N, C-alpha and C positions, 0 to 999 in steps of 0.2 A: 504494500500500500504506500503510495506516494504522499509525502508531506507537503502541504500547501503553505508557502511562505508569503506573507504580505509584501507588496512591492516596496513599501518604505523600509522594510527590514532587509531586503535583498540587495541593498547597495554595497558596492565594493568599499567605499570609504566616504567620509563626510567632506563636504565642501565647507570651507571656513576661512576666517580671516588669517589664520596662520599659514595656510597654503598660499593664499594670495600675497601675503607679506614676503614669503620666500621667493615667489616668482618675480615680484617687483624688485626686490633687493638684488636678485641675480641679474636681472635685466639692466639695472642701473650700474652694477659692477662691471658688466660687459661693456657698457658705453664708456665708462671711465677708463678701462684698460684700452679700449679701441682709440680713444682720444690721446692717451698717453703714448701709445705706440706711434700714432700719426705724428705727434709733435716731435718725438724722439727721432723718427725717420726723417723729418724735415731738417732737423739740426745736424744730422750726420751726412746729409746729402752732398754737401761740398759746393754746389753751385749757388750762385746768388741771383737776385732779380736783375741786377745790372749786367751780369754775365751768365746767361742761362746755359750756354754751351760748355762753360768751364775752360774755354780756350782764350788765351790773351793774344792781342795783336802785337807784332814786333814793334820795338821802340823806333820812332822816326830818327833818321840820320841828321846830325847837325851839319848843315851845309852853310858855308858863309854866304851872306847876301851881299850883292854889290849895291853900292848906294852912294 
């Protein structure tokens, strides 16, 4: 003979504030780590906004001007 279980008792687990808090905290922590890695990656990039290619032009030659 099968036992009938009410639907409110047959749940796997409860939904609650604790579960939501863990999910929100882990999401915020992931964003913080993502931002930190992005900032760190920009600082070690080596190129600057003035010189995006990282290549410098040769220095101009000093030629005497006639005058």
